[in-house]
DSSP file (Angstrom, degrees, kcal/mol; ACC not computed):
  #  RESIDUE AA STRUCTURE BP1 BP2  ACC     N-H-->O    O-->H-N    N-H-->O    O-->H-N    TCO  KAPPA ALPHA  PHI   PSI    X-CA   Y-CA   Z-CA
    1    1 A M              0   0    0      0, 0.0     2,-0.3     0, 0.0     0, 0.0   0.000 360.0 360.0 360.0 133.6    0.0    0.0    0.0
    2    2 A M        -     0   0    0      1,-0.1     2,-0.6     0, 0.0     0, 0.0  -0.501 360.0-128.2 -74.8 132.5    1.3    3.4   -0.9
    3    3 A K        -     0   0    0     -2,-0.3     2,-0.4     8,-0.0     8,-0.1  -0.750  27.9-167.4 -86.7 125.8    1.8    5.8    2.0
    4    4 A M        -     0   0    0     -2,-0.6     2,-0.5     6,-0.3     0, 0.0  -0.889  10.3-158.2-114.6 141.3    0.1    9.1    1.4
    5    5 A I        -     0   0    0     -2,-0.4     2,-0.6     6,-0.1     5,-0.2  -0.981   4.5-170.0-121.0 124.7    0.5   12.3    3.4
    6    6 A F  B >   -A    9   0A   0      3,-1.8     3,-1.4    -2,-0.5     5,-0.1  -0.854  63.6 -57.7-114.7  92.7   -2.2   14.9    3.4
    7    7 A R  T 3  S-     0   0    0     -2,-0.6     3,-0.1     1,-0.3    -1,-0.1   0.841 121.8 -21.0  43.7  57.5   -1.1   18.2    5.0
    8    8 A G  T 3  S+     0   0    0      1,-0.2     2,-0.7     2,-0.0    -1,-0.3   0.329 112.0 104.5  99.8  -6.7   -0.1   17.0    8.4
    9    9 A V  B <   -A    6   0A   0     -3,-1.4    -3,-1.8     1,-0.1    -1,-0.2  -0.923  45.1-172.1-109.4 112.4   -2.0   13.7    8.6
   10   10 A D  S    S+     0   0    0     -2,-0.7    -6,-0.3     1,-0.3    -1,-0.1   0.789  83.3  38.2 -70.1 -30.2    0.3   10.7    8.1
   11   11 A N  S    S-     0   0    0     -8,-0.1    -1,-0.3    -5,-0.1    -6,-0.1  -0.783  83.7-153.6-125.4  86.4   -2.7    8.3    7.9
   12   12 A P        +     0   0    0      0, 0.0     2,-0.3     0, 0.0    -8,-0.1  -0.349  20.8 170.6 -68.8 138.8   -5.6    9.8    6.0
   13   13 A K    >   -     0   0    0     -2,-0.1     3,-1.8    29,-0.0    27,-0.2  -0.943  49.6-106.4-143.1 158.4   -9.0    8.4    6.9
   14   14 A C  G >  S+     0   0    0     27,-2.0     3,-1.5    25,-0.5     6,-0.2   0.718 112.4  76.0 -60.2 -20.7  -12.6    9.4    6.1
   15   15 A F  G 3  S+     0   0    0     24,-1.6    -1,-0.3     1,-0.3     7,-0.1   0.820 100.3  41.2 -63.5 -27.1  -12.8   10.7    9.7
   16   16 A Y  G <  S+     0   0    0     -3,-1.8    33,-2.3    23,-0.2    -1,-0.3   0.263  93.3 114.3-100.2  13.3  -10.8   13.7    8.6
   17   17 A C  B X   -B   48   0B   0     -3,-1.5     3,-0.7    31,-0.2    31,-0.2  -0.512  67.4-133.0 -87.4 150.3  -12.5   14.3    5.3
   18   18 A Q  T 3  S+     0   0    0     29,-2.5    -1,-0.1     1,-0.2    30,-0.1   0.822 107.0  55.5 -65.6 -32.9  -14.6   17.4    4.3
   19   19 A H  T 3  S+     0   0    0     28,-0.2    13,-1.8    26,-0.2     2,-0.3   0.567  94.7  88.6 -81.7  -9.2  -17.3   15.2    2.9
   20   20 A A  E <   -C   31   0C   0     -3,-0.7     2,-0.4    -6,-0.2    11,-0.2  -0.677  53.1-164.5 -98.9 147.7  -17.8   13.1    6.1
   21   21 A T  E     -C   30   0C   0      9,-1.6     9,-3.3    -2,-0.3     2,-0.1  -0.995  27.9-117.5-126.2 130.1  -20.0   13.6    9.2
   22   22 A H  E     -C   29   0C   0     -2,-0.4     2,-0.6     7,-0.2     7,-0.2  -0.422  21.4-142.7 -67.7 134.0  -19.4   11.8   12.4
   23   23 A I    >   -     0   0    0      5,-1.5     3,-0.9    -2,-0.1     5,-0.3  -0.908  24.7-118.4-100.7 122.0  -22.3    9.5   13.5
   24   24 A E  T 3  S+     0   0    0     -2,-0.6     3,-0.1     1,-0.2     4,-0.0  -0.215  91.0   7.8 -57.4 142.1  -22.8    9.5   17.3
   25   25 A N  T 3  S+     0   0    0      1,-0.2     2,-0.3     2,-0.0    -1,-0.2   0.817 112.1  98.9  56.7  37.1  -22.3    6.2   19.2
   26   26 A S  S <  S-     0   0    0     -3,-0.9    -1,-0.2     2,-0.2    -3,-0.1  -0.964  75.6-131.7-148.6 159.6  -21.0    4.4   16.1
   27   27 A D  S    S+     0   0    0     -2,-0.3    12,-1.5    -3,-0.1     2,-0.3  -0.070  85.7  83.1 -99.3  26.7  -17.6    3.5   14.5
   28   28 A S  E     - D   0  38C   0     -5,-0.3    -5,-1.5    10,-0.2     2,-0.3  -0.855  63.1-145.7-131.6 163.2  -18.8    5.0   11.2
   29   29 A V  E     -CD  22  37C   0      8,-3.1     8,-2.7    -2,-0.3     2,-0.7  -0.951  22.6-121.6-127.9 154.2  -19.1    8.3    9.4
   30   30 A M  E     -CD  21  36C   0     -9,-3.3    -9,-1.6    -2,-0.3     2,-0.4  -0.826  31.2-159.8 -97.3 113.8  -21.8    9.5    6.9
   31   31 A C  E  >  -CD  20  35C   0      4,-2.8     4,-1.4    -2,-0.7   -11,-0.2  -0.768  18.7-143.0 -98.7 139.5  -20.0   10.4    3.7
   32   32 A D  T  4 S+     0   0    0    -13,-1.8    -1,-0.1    -2,-0.4   -12,-0.1   0.784 103.3  34.7 -65.0 -27.8  -21.7   12.7    1.1
   33   33 A R  T  4 S+     0   0    0      2,-0.2    -1,-0.2   -14,-0.1   -13,-0.0   0.868 132.1  22.3 -96.8 -43.6  -20.3   10.6   -1.7
   34   34 A K  T  4 S-     0   0    0      1,-0.3     2,-0.3     9,-0.0    -2,-0.1   0.540  92.9-133.9-109.0 -11.7  -20.3    7.0   -0.5
   35   35 A G  E  < S+D   31   0C   0     -4,-1.4    -4,-2.8     2,-0.0     2,-0.4  -0.652  70.0   5.1  87.9-148.2  -23.0    7.0    2.3
   36   36 A E  E    S+D   30   0C   0     -2,-0.3     2,-0.3    -6,-0.2    -6,-0.2  -0.573  77.5 158.2 -80.6 123.6  -22.2    5.2    5.7
   37   37 A V  E     -D   29   0C   0     -8,-2.7    -8,-3.1    -2,-0.4     2,-0.1  -0.894  44.6 -87.5-139.0 168.2  -18.6    4.0    5.8
   38   38 A K  E >   -D   28   0C   0     -2,-0.3     3,-1.3   -10,-0.3   -24,-0.3  -0.332  39.8-112.2 -72.6 157.9  -16.1    3.1    8.6
   39   39 A K  T 3  S+     0   0    0    -12,-1.5   -24,-1.6     1,-0.3   -25,-0.5   0.848 116.5  50.2 -60.1 -36.2  -13.9    5.9   10.1
   40   40 A D  T 3  S+     0   0    0    -27,-0.2    -1,-0.3   -26,-0.2     2,-0.1   0.420  84.7 115.0 -89.9   5.0  -10.8    4.4    8.6
   41   41 A Y    <   -     0   0    0     -3,-1.3   -27,-2.0   -28,-0.1     2,-0.4  -0.366  45.6-165.7 -67.9 149.8  -12.1    4.1    5.0
   42   42 A L        +     0   0    0    -29,-0.2     2,-0.2   -28,-0.1    -2,-0.0  -0.988   8.5 177.1-141.8 130.2  -10.5    6.1    2.3
   43   43 A C    >   -     0   0    0     -2,-0.4     3,-1.5     1,-0.0    -9,-0.0  -0.714  47.0 -93.0-124.1 177.9  -11.8    6.8   -1.2
   44   44 A R  T 3  S+     0   0    0      1,-0.3    -1,-0.0    -2,-0.2     0, 0.0   0.784 118.1  61.8 -61.3 -31.2  -10.6    8.9   -4.2
   45   45 A K  T 3  S+     0   0    0      2,-0.0    -1,-0.3   -28,-0.0   -26,-0.2   0.270  71.7 141.3 -82.8  12.0  -12.7   12.0   -3.1
   46   46 A Y    <   +     0   0    0     -3,-1.5     2,-0.4   -29,-0.1   -32,-0.1  -0.331  25.0 178.6 -60.9 130.1  -10.9   12.4    0.1
   47   47 A K        -     0   0    0    -33,-0.1   -29,-2.5    -2,-0.1   -28,-0.2  -0.937  28.9-122.6-136.5 114.2  -10.3   16.1    0.9
   48   48 A F  B     -B   17   0B   0     -2,-0.4     2,-0.6   -31,-0.2   -31,-0.2  -0.202  18.9-159.1 -59.0 134.4   -8.5   16.9    4.2
   49   49 A D    >   -     0   0    0    -33,-2.3     3,-1.8     1,-0.1     4,-0.3  -0.931   3.4-162.8-118.9 107.7  -10.4   19.1    6.6
   50   50 A I  G >  S+     0   0    0     -2,-0.6     3,-1.1     1,-0.3    -1,-0.1   0.757  85.2  65.0 -63.2 -23.6   -8.0   20.8    9.1
   51   51 A F  G 3  S+     0   0    0      1,-0.2    -1,-0.3   -35,-0.1   -35,-0.0   0.597  92.9  61.3 -77.0  -9.3  -10.8   21.7   11.5
   52   52 A K  G <  S+     0   0    0     -3,-1.8     2,-0.3   -36,-0.2    -1,-0.2   0.504  89.3  90.0 -93.9  -4.5  -11.6   18.0   12.2
   53   53 A C    <   -     0   0    0     -3,-1.1     2,-0.7    -4,-0.3   -44,-0.0  -0.687  67.6-147.1 -88.8 142.3   -8.0   17.5   13.6
   54   54 A N        -     0   0    0     -2,-0.3     2,-0.3     2,-0.0    -3,-0.1  -0.890  19.7-166.5-109.1  97.6   -7.2   18.0   17.2
   55   55 A F        -     0   0    0     -2,-0.7     2,-0.4     1,-0.0    -2,-0.0  -0.593  21.3-120.4 -86.0 144.9   -3.7   19.3   17.3
   56   56 A K        -     0   0    0     -2,-0.3     2,-0.2     1,-0.0    -1,-0.0  -0.711  25.9-130.3 -88.5 135.6   -1.9   19.4   20.7
   57   57 A R        -     0   0    0     -2,-0.4     2,-0.2     1,-0.1     3,-0.0  -0.529  22.0-115.0 -83.8 149.5   -0.7   22.9   21.8
   58   58 A K        -     0   0    0     -2,-0.2     2,-0.2     1,-0.1    -1,-0.1  -0.582  38.0-100.6 -78.5 147.7    2.9   23.3   22.9
   59   59 A K        -     0   0    0     -2,-0.2     2,-0.3     1,-0.1    -1,-0.1  -0.476  36.8-124.4 -70.3 140.1    3.3   24.2   26.6
   60   60 A T        -     0   0    0     -2,-0.2     2,-0.5    -3,-0.0    -1,-0.1  -0.651  16.6-128.7 -88.3 142.7    3.9   27.9   27.2
   61   61 A V        -     0   0    0     -2,-0.3     2,-1.1     1,-0.0     3,-0.1  -0.751  13.4-137.5 -91.8 129.3    7.0   28.9   29.1
   62   62 A I    >   -     0   0    0     -2,-0.5     3,-0.8     1,-0.2     4,-0.2  -0.768  22.8-179.3 -87.7 100.7    6.3   31.4   32.0
   63   63 A L  G >   +     0   0    0     -2,-1.1     3,-1.3     1,-0.2    -1,-0.2   0.625  66.7  80.2 -80.4 -12.4    9.2   33.8   31.6
   64   64 A E  G 3  S+     0   0    0      1,-0.3    -1,-0.2    -3,-0.1    -2,-0.0   0.764  87.0  58.0 -67.1 -26.0    8.1   35.9   34.6
   65   65 A K  G <  S+     0   0    0     -3,-0.8    -1,-0.3     2,-0.0     2,-0.2   0.621  96.8  78.0 -81.5 -10.0    9.7   33.4   37.1
   66   66 A F    <   -     0   0    0     -3,-1.3     2,-0.3    -4,-0.2    -3,-0.0  -0.647  68.7-148.1 -99.0 155.3   13.2   33.8   35.4
   67   67 A D    >   -     0   0    0     -2,-0.2     3,-1.2     1,-0.1     4,-0.5  -0.767  31.7-104.0-114.4 164.7   15.5   36.7   35.9
   68   68 A R  G >  S+     0   0    0     -2,-0.3     3,-1.1     1,-0.3     4,-0.2   0.811 119.4  62.5 -55.7 -31.0   18.0   38.3   33.4
   69   69 A K  G >  S+     0   0    0      1,-0.3     3,-1.2     2,-0.2    -1,-0.3   0.797  91.2  65.9 -67.4 -30.6   20.8   36.5   35.3
   70   70 A D  G <  S+     0   0    0     -3,-1.2    -1,-0.3     1,-0.2    -2,-0.2   0.755 103.6  45.8 -62.0 -25.8   19.4   33.1   34.4
   71   71 A F  G <  S+     0   0    0     -3,-1.1     2,-0.3    -4,-0.5    -1,-0.2   0.344  92.7 101.0-102.9   3.3   20.1   33.8   30.6
   72   72 A E    <         0   0    0     -3,-1.2    -3,-0.0    -4,-0.2     0, 0.0  -0.637 360.0 360.0 -90.8 145.2   23.6   35.1   31.1
   73   73 A L              0   0    0     -2,-0.3    -1,-0.1     0, 0.0    -4,-0.0   0.410 360.0 360.0 -90.2 360.0   26.8   33.0   30.4
């Protein structure tokens, strides 16, 4: 199987597609093109939707607890 990368998603699935809608309490999604399919299904009409991804935020560093001397060599 050919490995495809779609703008930040290493493993594209219908779960992240613009044409799919999540079905509550189910392991399936409702696709506008194919109907009800499994979340890990992938078809030719796949179009990545960045808003369906949950990216982890980086921790912010609280600089107020440091002093200028902490950054000197």
